[in-house]
Every structure is written in C-alpha cells, then in structure tokens.
C-alpha positions, 0 to 999 in steps of 0.5 A, a space after each residue: 077727492 077723487 070721485 068714487 064710482 064703486 058700483 054694487 052689482 045689480 043683483 043688489 037691487 033685485 025684486 028679492 030684496 026685503 023692502 027695508 034692505 032695499 030702501 037702505 041700500 038705495 039710500 047708501 047708493 044716493 049718498 056715494 052718488 052725491 059725494 056725501 062720503 062721510 055720511 055714506 061711511 056711517 050709513 055703511 056701518 049702520 047697514 052692517 049692524 042692522 043686517 049682520 047676516 045679509 049676503 050684501 055686507 061683503 060688498 059693502 064692507 069692500 066698498 067701506 074699505 075703499 072709501 076709507 082709502 080715498 079719504 086718507 084714513 088708511 087705518 080704517 081702510 085696512 080694518 075693513 078690507 082685512 074684515 072683507 077677507 074673511 067674508 069668502 071673496 072671489 079670486 078677483 076680489 082678493 087681488 082687488 082687496 090686496 091691491 088696496 091694502 098695499 096702497 094703505 100700507 104704503 100710505 102709512 109708510 109701512 113698506 114691508 107690509 105693503 110688499 107682503 100685500 103686493 106678493 098675495 096678488 096673482 102675478 099674472 093678472 092685471 092687478 099685480 101690474 096696477 099694483 106695481 104701477 101704483 107702488 111706483 107712483 106713490 114713490 114718485 109722488 113722495 120724492 123716492 125716485 130710486 124706489 119708484 124706478 125699481 118698481 116701474 122697471 119690474 112692471 115694464 119688464 112683465 109684458 110689453 103689451 100689458 094693460 099698464 105698460 105704457 103708463 109704466 114707461 111714462 112714470 119711469 121716464 118722469 121718475 128718471 127726470 126728477 132723479 136728474 137722470 136726463 139721458 135715461 129719461 130720453 131713452 124711456 121717452 123713445 121706448 114710450 114713443 115705439 109702443 102703441 100710439 093710443 092714449 099717448 100723453 103727447 104734451 107730457 112726453 114732449 115736454 119731458 123730451 124738451 126739459 131733458 135736452 135743456 138739462 144736458 145743454 142741447 137747447 136746439 133740440 129742446 126748443 124743438 120739443 118745446 115748440 112742438 108742444 106749444 104749437 099742438 098743445 098750446 093751452 095745455 098745462 104742459 104747453 104753458 110750461 113749454 112756453 115758460 121754458 122757452 122764455 127762459 131759453 130766450 133770455 139765456 140767449 139774450 134774445 129778449 124780443 122773442 122772450 117778450 112775445 112769449 110773455 105776451 102769450 101767457 098773459 092772464 095765465 097762472 104761468 105769467 107770474 113765473 115768467 115775470 120772475 124769469 125776466 126779473 131774474 134775467 135783469 139782475 144777472 144783467 145788473 139792470 136792477 131798475 128793470 129787475 125791480 119792475 118785473 119782481 114788483 109785478 108779482 111781489 104780492 104773492 109773497 113767494 120767497 124767490 120773488 121777495 129774495 130777488 125784489 130785496 136784492 135788486 133794492 139792495 143793489 140800487 142802494 135802497 138798503 132799508 126798503 130791502 130790509 123789509 123783504 130780506 126779514 120775510 125770508 125767515 124760515 126759507 132757504 133764502 134766509 141764509 143769504 138774506 141774513 148776509 145782506 142784512 148784517 152788511 146793511 146794518 153795518 153800513 147804516 152804522 147800527 153796530 148795536 144791532 149787529 152785535 146783539 144779532 151776531 149768533 144769527 150767522 151760526 144758523 147757517 153754513 156760509 162759504 169761506 169768503 162770506 163768513 170772513 165778511 160777516 165776521 169782520 163786520 161783527 168784529 168791527 161793530 163790537 169794537 165800535 160798541 166796546 164790546 172787545 171780547 166779542 171783537 177779539 173772538 171774531 177777529 181771531 176766527 177770521 185770521 184763522 180763515 184768512 191769515 193776511 196783514 189786515 187780519 193780523 192787524 185786527 187780531 192784534 187790536 182784539 188781543 190788546 183790547 180783551 186778550 191776555 198780554 201773552 196773546 197780544 205780545 205773540 200776535 205782535 211779534 207775528 206782525 213784526 216778524 212778517 210785516 216789518 216794512 208795513 206802514 199802513 197799520 204800523 202806527 195804530 198797532 204801536 198805539 193800541 199795543 202801547 195803550 194795553 201796556 200802559 193800562 196794565 201798568 207795564 210802563 217800561 214795555 210801553 216806554 220801550 215800544 214807543 221809543 222804538 217807534 220814534 226813533 224812526 218816526 217822531 209822530 206827535 201822537 206817539 210822542 204824546 203817548 211816550 209823555 204820558 208813560 214817562 209822566 206816569 213813571 214820574 220821569 219828569 226830567 226825561 219829559 222836559 229833556 224830550 220836549 227841549 230836544 224837539 224843535 220849537 214848534 206849535 207841536 212842541 208847545 202843545 206837548 209842553 202843555 200836555 206834560 204840565 197838565 200830566 204833572 198837575 201843573 195846571 196854571 203852567 199848562 194853561 199858559 202853554 195852551 193860551 200861547 197857542 190860542 194866540 197864534 194864527 198858524 195852527 193847523 185845524 187838527 192842532 187847534 182842535 186838540 188844544 182847545 180840547 186839552 184846555 177844557 180838559 186842563 180846567 176840568 182837571 183844575 176843578 174850574 168847572 165854570 170855565 169848563 162849561 164856558 169853553 166846552 159849550 163853545 167847542 160844542 157849538 163850533 165845528 170841532 169833532 176831535 174828542 167831541 164826546 168827551 167834551 160833552 161828557 166833561 161839560 155834563 160832568 161839570 154841571 153835575 159838580 156844580 149841582 146843576 142837575 137839569 143842565 148835566 141831564 141836558 148834556 148827558 142826553 146829547 151824550 146819549 145820541 152817540 152809540 158808544 156812549 149810550 149805556 154811559 150816558 143813560 147811567 149818568 141820567 140815573 145819577 143826576 136823579 139820584 143826586 136830586 134824591 128823586 129816587 123814583 126817576 132815578 130808578 126809571 133811568 137806571 132801568 133803561 140801561 139795565 134792560 136796553 144797554 149793551 155794555 155788560 158793565 153798565 147793564 149790571 150797574 144800571 140794574 143795581 142802582 135801579 134796585 137801590 133807588 127803589 129801596 130808597 123810595 121806601 117801596 120795600 116789597 118792590 125792592 125785595 122782588 127787584 133784589 131777587 131778580 138781580 142776584 139770580 141774573 147776577 149771582 157773582 155781581 160786584 154789587 152782591 155784598 151791597 144788595 145783601 146789606 140792603 136786604 138786611 136793612 129791609 128785613 130789620 124793618 119788615 122781616 123775621 129775625 131768622 131771615 135777617 140772619 140767613 141774609 147776613 150769613 150769605 153775605 158772610 160766605 160770599 163776600 171778598 171784602 174783609 171789612 164787610 165780612 166783619 160787619 156781616 159777622 157782627 150783624 149775625 151775632 147781634 141778630 142771634 142775641 136779639 133772637 136769644 139764640 145764645 148757643 148759636 151766637 156763641 158759634 159765631 163769636 170766635 170768628 171775630 178777629 178783635 178779642 175784646 169784641 169776642 168777650 163782649 158778645 160772649 158776656 151777652 150770651 153767657 148772661 143770656 143762658 143764665 151762665 153767670 160766672 162765665 158772664 161776670 169773667 167776661 165782664 171782668 176781662 173787659 174792665 181794661 178795654 178802652 172800648 168796652 170798659 163802660 159796658 163792663 161797668 154798666 153790666 156789673 153794676 146792673 148785676 149787683 143791683 139785681 142781686 141787691 148788693 147796692 154797695 157793689 152796684 154803686 161802685 161800678 156805677 160811680 166809676 162810670 160817672 168818672 169816665 170822660 165819655 160813655 153812652 151809660 152815663 145817664 143810666 149810671 146816674 139814674 141808678 145811682 139815684 135809685 140806690 140813694 132812694 132805697 137807702 133813704 138818702 132822699 136829698 142825694 137821691 133827688 140831686 141825682 135825678 136832677 142830674 139825669 135830666 139836666 146833664 142828659 136831656 135826650 136820655 130816655 130816663 128824663 121824664 121819670 127822673 123829673 117825677 122821681 126828683 119830685 117825689 124825693 123832694 116831697 119826702 123831705 118836705 121841700 115842696 116848692 122844689 118838688 112842684 117845680 120837678 112836676 111842672 117840668 115833667 107836665 110840660 112833656 105832655 105825656 098822657 100816661 102821667 097827665 092825671 098824676 102830675 095834675 093831682 101832684 100840682 093841685 095837692 102841692 099848690 094847696 099845701 103851699 097855700 097857692 089856691 089860685 095856681 091849684 084851681 088852674 090845675 083842678 080845671 084841667 083835672 075836671 076836664 081830664 077826669 071829673 071823678 078824680 077831681 071830686 076829692 079836691 072840689 071843696 078845697 077849691 071852691 068855697 072850702 078852706 086851704 
C-alpha cells in the first residue's frame, strides 16, 4: 500500500491541548507513521467518540476517509469524507475532499456520482487538474482507454503550463498506445518533449517512441529509440524492456548473434525469461524444434500458459506426442486451450485411442475454430466413432464436414455414415449424389457399393442389394462384391443362380473358394469342407486368399457345431501371422469353449478379445456371461458392472447394467438388488429390459415387500410393456395379488381385461365368494364346469361350498367327479373330503379306506399325516386295532412334534389292547422321556401290572 503521509497541523500539538487529547493524538500520529493503518482507523474512531466536541475531529475525519481510500474500502471512505463536509471545511479542504470522493466513486464504478463530485471542485484550482489526471489514470489502469483519453484531453487543454499538464500528456500517450493508436502516441510524445524538461520521464517516453515505431513497422526508428533507452537507462525498467524488444527485432531480422548478445545482458534479470521465450518462439517459426524446446525448457517451471503451449507444440512437432499431452492439458482455462484441444485430439487419434476421442467429442463445442480446423477435428471424431461402432456420432460429424467442404472424400464419408446410422432415404440420396458427381471415381467406388449393399442386406432390401452388386460386377468382377452378391442370392434362396454365377466364372482358386462360401451359406457344411480342404492342399494360393480360406473353414465348422474342430484350427490361426478377421476367430474360439462348457478357457479368449478396442464392450459382456453360466452370480455381477460403467456402446452399457442387476438378484441380496433396479430404471426408463426388471421386482416384493407394493409393480409392468404375453402375465399377477389382499372390488376391475373368458369366470368366482356374493360365485362355478382347464377347480369349489353348508350328498357328488377325472391338482383334497363325509355319516370303514387312499395315492399331499391319523381313528372305531396301530406307526415315522405325545399314547394303548406289552413298553419309555406326567397312567400296566 502507498505510504500515507497526512500530517495534522502543528496546531494540534500546541501546549493548549488537554493532556489526554495530546496523548491520544500523539499515539494516533505514531500509528500512521509506523504504517499500522488498521489500528489507526480504530483509534481515530475511538478519538472521535471520546472527544465528540474536539475541534480536531474534522482533520481526523478527513484523514480517516483518506486512509479508507488507500485501504481500498471505498464505502467507508465515502462515509467519513461526507461527514467531513458537514464540519465546515475550507474551500481547499472541500476541493480535496471532493477529489477523494471522486476517486472513491470511480473505484466503485459509480461514474455518474464520480463526475458529480468532479464538478463540485473549483475549475481553476490545481485540485480540478489533479482530479482529471486521477480519473484519466483510473480509466487507463482499468483498460478503458477511450474514456482515459477523454479525461486527459480535458486536462491538457486547460493550461499548457499547469501543474499536471506534463503528467497528463505522458498518460495520454500511454493510453493512446494501449488503444493501438500508435501515430497518436508519437504525436503526444512530441508534445511531451516540447514542454518543460524538468522531471521528464525519459525512459518511458523513449520506450513508448520505440514501441510505437515498431508497431507502425518502422524498425530502424524503433531501434534508435530503444538503443537510446538502453544506453542511457539500461538498468531501468524501461531499459530492460527496450533490450527485450531489441532482441525481438534482431530475431525478426534473423540476426541471432546480436540477439544472443542482448540475451547475455539480461542474464539474471526478470526479463531474461521473456527473452528465452522469444528465442523459443523464433526457433518454432524456423522449425528448429529441438532448439525451441531447449529455450522453452529453461523457463518451463514458470508454468506460464504461453510457454507451456510453445513447449507442448515443440514436443508435438518432434513426434513426442505423449509428452506434449501433459503440457497441452495444463492449458485448460487459458486462451491457448482452444488450439491445445486441436492437438490433443490429433494425438489421441494418431495413437488410435478412438474411445477417448468419442467420449470427449463435445469439448470442441466450447471453441470457435476456423473452417479448416473444424473440418479436421470433426473428421477425426467421425473416423473415431466409426472405429468404435458409434455410427450415429460418425454420421453427424461426417454430415457437418460435408456441409463445410463438399468434396468427393467427404461425400464418401457421408455415405458411410448414412449407411451405418441414417435412414435408407438419406443413404440413397447421398449415393445418388455420389453417382451423379463422381461417376468415374475408382478410389472409393468399391467401398461405397459394399457399404450401401450391406445396408440394403441388413434392412432385408435384398432385391436392391442384388441389383447394386450386379451393376458393379458388370464392370469389375471383384471377389468381395461377388461374395456379397452370393450371400444376397443365398438369402433370396436363388441357389440355381448362385451355382450359375460360380460355374460361369473361370475355374480358379477364387471360384472354388466362392463355392465353399455358397455351400456354407446353403448349410451344406460337409460340401463346403471339401472345397476348403481342396484349397488347403494347393500351393499357389495367395496369402490373402489363404487367410480367407482358413477363416471360413473355421467359420464352417462353427456353423456345423463342430466346436472341437473350431478350437483346433482357431488356435492355430491365432498363433500364426494371420490377420484377416482375427478378432472374429478369437470370438469363435471363445464361443466354442463356452458351448463346450469350458468357461475358464472361454474367459481366456474373451480376455484376448477385450484388448481389441472395437470388441471391448462385447468381450467384457461375454466375460460376465461365462460366470453367469457357471452360476457364479457374484463374479458375473462384477464383470457386467465393468461394461455397464466403462463401456462406450450404449447397447452393451444397458445390457451390462441389466445383467449386473439380474446377477445380484440371483445372489439373493434382495436389498442391494432393489437399489440397483431403481438405479437402472432411472437411467434407462424405456429399456428393453424394463419388463424383466419389473418381473424380478415382483419376485423380490413377493418375498419381502407388501402386497400393495407388489400390485403397484405389476401395474407398472402392465402399463409399460409392449409384449402381449408379459402384459397378460402382469394382469394375472395383479388379479392374484388383489385376491390375496382381499381387495375383491379392485380385483374385479381388472378381471374384465383378461382375454380368456374362462379365466375371467375363474377369478370372478374367487372375488364374488370373497365378497360374500354367493349366488354370483355359484353361477361362475357352474359356467366353469364345461371348461377343460377349470372344471376341477369348479368341482372342488362347489364341493367345498356344499360341504360347508352341511349338504353332504351334494358335496359328495362334486368330490366324486374329481376322483373320476384323469388329472387334477385337487384329487388328494377330494379324497380327503370324501373320507371326512363318510366319517360324518358313520361309515367308518369307507372313511378309513379313503383316508388310506389319500396318503398312498398322494404321498406328497399336505393331508398325508392327518389322513394316517384319521385312518387309525376310524379303524379303532370298528375295532380293527392292528390296522389302526399300523396307521399310527406310519404317522409316528413323520417325526411331527405336534402329534408325538398323542401317537405314543395311541401306540401304548393299542399294544396293550392287543396284549403286546413288549412293544408297549418301548413306546412307554419314549413317553416317559417326553412327558413323564402323561406316562403315569400307563405305569402300572407296563411295570409289574397286568395287561
């Protein structure tokens, strides 16, 4: 901060002051002298509060206002200076106060009030000239050069002999220079030199002269002034600046020796670093990047953006791209970042890091590049997107490039983009444009026909693909095009034409190869094998065809499901120098191991496939599949997660995330599953897997959630799914859950949406019975008696109803009909209920028979145990104790704790009844251990008593 020297008049220290005031004023004075301004501010305010009527308060308030100004606290400065104006200041004091107020308001950018304060200063006073100078310099310091010139011109027009005239002129020259008005600068400097030479700033003036002449391309005059500054004021700030500019001029003249001498003179100064940069820039222009690098390297630690850029550019030009990346990336947020981004994209593209280019493509939208640069950048992005199979991104960028530069190469790229991701109409339009403009093109013609034909093929526009390929082979019987034509003809089932086409060709290796392809396409794998083996025995195959034969032989075995053969030949193919469709062979080997259930080996090859960028997402997904197939769901989830989070291909990102969620479900971690499922649906609200997620949600909710939440889940599935089968399943779930929840009215609202009328009656009967609307339920049961699917349900329901009404005869009729059906899930219940009816009717023998029938015919029935016990009870009633005992023994073997005591007592009693005391004792001892008190009643019969 500027040192403040604001003295209080000597009168403040006169002997007439009271001792305390004198002491406080002395303390205040010392605080200012020692630069303790913050304390001085506090002490000044304390003084004013302590001595409110002191005649010295005005001076203290003025000084306080000025102190706040120099501290940059303009608002408090204004507060105290305005207060000072109320203390009856003199005219000079008013002028001085308004001068500072003008500065304060200018500092706050409140120029309206600043000018008001300026206009309150007496126009013929030095204060007014000083105010104009200060306001002009304020504008100069804040980069408002036009406004600065306006105020400074007012100043110099006032009085050529004024106190601040000379300062006004040099400031005017400086503001003109900064405003790029170099001729005006020279004119003002000439005026400056005509005035009084006292206190003239020669270093600045001569430096401005030199710089202005340099800017208007008069280097000789510029050098003269710079030399004058160097010779007379070499160690001054402007002397060093002049020497620096001289180095720049010498380098511009390619006078490196003189520039080096100038550099030596700047050794150890702050300007030395700037001189190094000038040399670095010079050698970049001269394309001597090693020397440029050496100079930039001397100052690279300064971390200046312009130096980092020069250093990065030199590294880039020397082919040290990866090193240059570090420095280009440092330039984020600087004016050099725009061009750095250009080179960053070029570096990643050259390094084949297409994934990075695609992921960061939007970075270029932050900058306004010239036409050629944006063409290059968008071509890089389009090509990278094509490499990573992000065809929509490729298409968008190719279209933009073609819009900027409509030449043959860019139209070729547009056709590729449209073929991969555009509409058929747009592709055909682009192709027609190419065909019209570049009919004689041979460079891209084949690729265009192939990519357009492939799109037709994929869209099942086979006649169009056929016509396209045929038009090409009329002039050029290219093997690839012929092969594609054969594929189209095979898909069209035009086998005769395929054979005709092949037989019309000269007998050659290519012909045999295509016959193999055709046979393979027709599913004649054995025939294809013969063709490929015939070619393998030949010694005149080109390397290219040899690779294709080897590839298609493996492909043929794969289609033939001969996976061991695929593995044998595939591993040999991979281990050789073959490159044709190598990733696909790696994939076929991996899939063969997968299909042979050799998951470890499948993972080994999918791991290799992951290293190929365009296969990375697919291979990572397949890694998850191998673990899923192994039922190692935890590991599967980990692998799927990798593609979900790090993949580029939207398809695999979504699939990976879904199967990660699915795997977590299969681990039984339902809480984690629920969170992940929510995250999935939020990220992919319209996913093809949404239905599956909702179904799994239903399964989880069935285990852990409320019925209401389950219903809500299936309602969402019903509303959103486009799959009619899933829609019907969701509807049934909704109805079933409403039934389970006793929400009969709500359930009935959904029933009519069912497409199956019998199903409607089935659920209606349940809901009507639940609501107590018996007549309606019985009507529905009656309607279902003619149904093949629901007849047994109707019979059991009617049987149960009449049984509940104690109309045993009617109940018996319906239960009996179930017994006569070939199959029914209710046969055990019907038999059990018939037994209950016979028991009620007192026909204990028939009752016992039917109870036995239940557990003998339906051993998995939930009525088995009860049937065994009831059979025993009914045999007892007709005194068939041995049969009864057999029933109880069978029941006892079930180890049901609820019936253990009952059955033990029954077996003790019946064994005693049939005088089998030995066996009775066995069961008695068990009863003693189980319930000693209950055993007491048998003690005398077992131990020493009579039977």
